N, C-alpha and C positions, 0 to 999 in steps of 0.2 A: 332885739329881743333878747330877757333876761333868763337864758334855760342855762347859760355856760360862765353867766356872772356870777361869782362869790359875793355875798355882803360882808364888810369888814366889821369885827368887832369892833365897839365904841369902845373909847380909852377917856379916863377923868383923871382931872386933877385935883384928887380929892386929898384936901387937907385935915385932920380933925382937928375942931375946935381945943381941946384939951388934950393935946397929944404931951409927952413927957419930953423933956430937953436929952435925956440920957440915953436915950432910946439906942438900938444898933442899929447902922444904917443898912439895905439892905447887901453893900457891896460888903460889910465885913461881917454879915451872915452868912453869904455865898461861902467866903475863907475860913469861916469857921467848919462850916458844912464839907467844903473839899478838905480840909485836915482830919473830919473826925470819918469822912470814906476813905481815905487813907491808911488811918490807922483801922480801920475794920477789915479793910482787905488783906493787911499783914495778918492778922489774930487768925482772920477765918481759912486764910491758907494752911496755916501751920496745925489748926485743929484737924482739918481735912487731909491731911496727910500723915498725922497720928492715927484717927478714926481707919483710914484708907487701910493701912497697911495693917494694923490689926483685926481688920474684915479679912485681908488676903489670906493673913496667917492663919487663921482660923478656919479658912477655907481649906488651904494644902492639910493642914492637919486632920480635919475630916477626910477631903480624896483620901490620901495617904491609910484612914483607916479602914475606910471602903474598902480601897484596891487590896490593902495585905488582906483580907479576908478571899480575895479571889485565887488565892495560888492554885497552882496547878500541880 
């Protein structure tokens, strides 16, 4: 019964006829991609921290202004 047997994807050993010799290999591309992800990760964290603190600071000022109008 083929109800629970999954088909496997076909894999091909395709080599282009006119492939350049100096193209990057998949391992080299993955290492470059990993380096790029690490640099982006550090940059985005710094930007988020600064923007987050600015938003929190603005919300505190607005809250302070609103609560100062409710003096008894």
